[in-house]
N, C-alpha and C positions, 0 to 999 in steps of 0.2 A: 869947294871940294875938287881938287885936281885929279885925284885917282878915280878910276872908273868904278861905278857901283851898279848893282841891280836896282830897279825901281818897281815897286809893287803898289798897285792902287786897289783898295778894297771897295767894291761896289756892293752895298749891303741890301740891295733890293731884289725881291722875288715877287712873282705873281701869287704864289702860295707856298707855304712851308711844307717840305716833304716830311713824311711821318717819322723818319729816322734822324733828321737833321737837328744838331744841337748848336750849330754855329749862329752867331748873331746875324739876324736879317729882319727887315721890315717890309711890309707890303708897299709896292711901288705906287707913288703918286707924284704929280708934277711939283707940288710944293716941297715935298721931302727931298726930291732930286735937286731942286734949286738950292735948298739949304746945304745939302751935301756938297754940291759943286763949289759953293762959297767957302765951305770948310777946306776942300782940297786946295783951292786957291790960297787960302791963308797958310796952310801947312807948307805948301810948296815954296813960299817966300823964304823959309828958313834954309832952303837948300838951293837958292837961286844960283844958276851957273854950274851946278853939279854935272859931271860927265857921266853919262849913263851907258852901260854895256848891254844890259838886257832889260826889257820892259815886259811886265806881266800885269794884265787887268783881270782881277779875280772877283769872286763873289761869295754869296749872293749869285745873281744872274745878270752879268753885264749886258746880255742881249735884250733885256727888257728896256734899256735906254733907247729913246728915239734917236733918229739921225741928228736932229738938232742938238740934243743933249750930248751926243758923241762929239759933234763939232765943238761944242763948248768945252768938253773935257780935254780934247786934244789941243785946243787953243791954250788952256791953262798949262798943260804939260810942256808944250813947245815954248811957251813964254818964260818958263823958269828953268828948264833943263836943256843941256846940250845933248842932243840925240844923234849927233853926227857919227858917233862910234858904235851905235847900236848894232849888234850882230844877230839879235833875235827879239821879236816882239810878238807876244801871245795875248789873246783874249779868251776867256771862258765864254761858253754859250750853252743854252739849252735848246733841244730840238724844236720845241713848240714856239719859241720866240725868235729864232734865227731866221732872217729873211734874205732874199737875194740882194736887197738894198744894203743890208748890213755887210754882207760879204764884199760887195762892190766898194763900200766905204773902207773896209779893212785893207783891201788890196791897194786902194788909192792912197792910203795913209801909212804904207810901208809895214803893215803887220805881216808876219811870216807864218804864224801858226794860229789855229783855232783849237781849243780844248773843249770837246763836246761831251756834255753829261748824258751819255746814252744809258748807262747803268745796267740795262738788260735789253734783249730783243724778244723777250717773252712777255706777252701782255698780262698774264696773271701775276708774274713777278713784279711788273711795273705797278700794277694796282696794289699789291701788297706793300710796296715801298711808298705809295702815295704820290707817285710821279704824275704829272699832268699829261705827258705825251704817251702815245702808244708806239708799237714797233714800226708801223708804217711811217709815222712822222719822223722817227729816228732815221730810218733808211733814206727818206727824202733829204733830210738835213745832211747826212753823210755824203750823199751823192752831190749835193750842192757844193760842199766844201771841196770834195775831191776834184770836181770839174773846174773849180776856180783856180787851181794851181797852188793854193795854200796848203801847208802841211797840216794834216788832220791828226789830232790826238783824241782818243776816246777813253772815257772812264767807264769801267765796268765794276759791278759789285757781285761778290759771291757769298755763299752761306745765307741766302735769302730763304725764309721759310717756304717749303714746297719746291725749292729748286732741286734739280737733278743734274747728274753729270751730262745727260743728254742735252738738256736745255743750256747748260753752261758751255758745252762744246759748240752748240749752234751759235750762241752769242759770240764766242771767240772767233770761230771760223768766218762768220759773216763780217764781223768788224775788220778782220784782217784783209778783206777784199777792198776796204776803203781807206783804212787808217795807216799811218806811218809810225804811230806810237800808241801803246796801250798801257793804261794804268789800271791795275786790278786790286781792288780793296775789299777786305773782309767786312761784312756788315757788323758794326758794333752799335750798341744801343745805350744811350744815356737815359737815366730814369726820368728826366724831365721832358722827354719827347713822347709823342702819341704812341709810337711803336714800343718805346721803353715801358710805358704804363701798361700796354696791352700784354707784353711778354715778361712782366716783372716777376712772375712766379716760376721762372725756369722753363717756360714753354718754348723759348727759343733754344732748342737743343741741336740745331743744325751745326755739325762740325765743319769748320772751314778747311781742315787739313787736306781732304781729298781734292777739293776744288783748286786750292793753291798748288798742290803738287801736280795736278793735271795741267794747269797753266804753265808750270815750269817744264813739263814734258812737251806740250804741244807747240808753244810759241817759238822756242828756239829752232824747232824743225822747219819753221817758215821764216827764218832769219830775224825774228823778233827776239833779240838777245836780252837776257835779264841783266840790266846794268845797275839796278837798285831794287830794294826789297819789293816794291810794288810796281816797278816800271820796266817796260819791255820795248825795245826799238831796234831796228837795224843799226849797225855801226854808223856813226856820224849823224844820227837823227835823235840823239838824246836831248832832253830838255835842258838847255844851257842855263836857264834861269834857276831851275830847281837845283842844279848842281852847285850853284853858288851857296845855297843853304848848307849843303853837305860838306863843303870844304871851308866853312866859316868866312866866306867872303862878305864884304859889306853889302847890306841891303837897306835902301831907303824905302820905308813903307808908309803910305798915307791912307787915311780913312779910318772909320771906326773898326776896332778889333785888329787893325794892322799892327805888325810887329817888325820894328827895325832892328838891325844889328850893325853897329858902327864902332870899330876900334875896340872890340871886346866888351861893349856895353849894349844891353838889350833894352829897347824902349817899346813898351806895350801900350797902344792906344786903347783906352777903355771907352765903351759907348757913351758914358756920361760926360766925356770930354776931358777927363784926367789922363795923365800919362804915368805909368809905372816904370821906374828906372832900375835896372839890375846890372851892376858891374861884376863881371866874373873875375875871380882870382886866376892867376896863371894855372893853378892846379885844376880848378873847375873848367877852365877853357880846354885843358888837355884831355880831361875825361869826356867832356861833351864832344870834342872833336873826334875822339876815338869812336864814340857811339855813332855819330853821324857818318864818319868815314866808313865804318863797318856796314852801313846800309848799302854801300855801293860795291860794285865788282872790283873797284880799284883798291878798296880797303885803306889801311892806315900805313903810313911810312914808318918803318922800324926805327928811323932816326928820331922821330917825334914822339915815340911811345914812352910813357912813364914806366919805371921798373915794376910798380905795383899792378899796372894794367897788363903788362907782359906776363906777370906771374899768374894773374887770374886766367888769361887766355891759355897759358901753357898748361894749366891744370885741367883743361877740358879735352874731350876726345879729339884726336888729330883730324878725323874725317869731317869735323865742322869747319875746317879752314883750308884755304889754299895759301901756302907759305912759300915765299921766294926770299932770296937774300935781302931784297929791298923792302918788301911789303908783306902784310898779313891781311887777308881778305876772307870773307865767309864763302864756303862752298855752297852749292844748292841746298844741301841738307842743313848747313849752318843758317842759311836764310830762313828756312822753315822754322828754326828754333831761335830766331833772332831776338824775340822778346825776352826769353830766358837769359840769353847772353848779356843783353843790355842791362837787365835787372842786377846781374852780378856786378857790373861796372858801376852802376848807380849807387851800390852799397859801399863803395870804397870811401 
């Protein structure tokens, strides 16, 4: 593969599954990690020599890997992929498992970013979510990354049962002192999760609207500009790997539950070892690209928009959009109503 691609590696291991998590993961142990590394090696052979533009190690919890396991993983990646053109390399981590030795390894192996699963800086909210760490551990981990010189991105969750605007404000303002990127996600519960079973009778009635709107108000006033539905960063510090998903660039994805997108074909790895292949028609690609592009502040090019997509967007209130001769993007209000807009496009 001569053209540059993003490379995503799924690390499916956790110390313990959080109460709200519906993603595929397993409890970490040496035997399982060895089998997983062998699988990554086998998958990588299909793409030997591919030129990589961005690298992202996600989970699960990549920071539960030992340093030896990290060395083995990077040996596989370097053995099969051309990393000479990498402009951004990210790994996810959790506060309770990230160590100074990890951070030293990441710096020495050309990583540029750490995405830290903080979720909240209120201990009661962390307990509600079933997180292992407390706020003190999160603060220590943020300080560790900040002083290392690596770019720190932090995930935060809103609409947690019992959360208030005061606790949300404290989490946002504290994280801003450490991070250069903030991802803010509304808590959603699947019925097969512990929290989903607990709140399956409608007890989870916390509205996310006020928390999301407050983030839209506060973060840009501190130079954290909203460049995507859930993502805020100063100009130039956006996550380049994630931007590849939103503009339909090629992504090579390895590991269980990883999803590749190559030349208009989506390949989904299933935990049992099978692969689901989905080839999108030109029309399906255009609709999906419109939805993904509208997640971002740059929006969709008017040159690439299908007439029926333009008709749907034109039927909606003008204040949902920022319209220029070249592009159509969502306004801050439009981003708050993004799900409703995308549903209209999915019905085409």
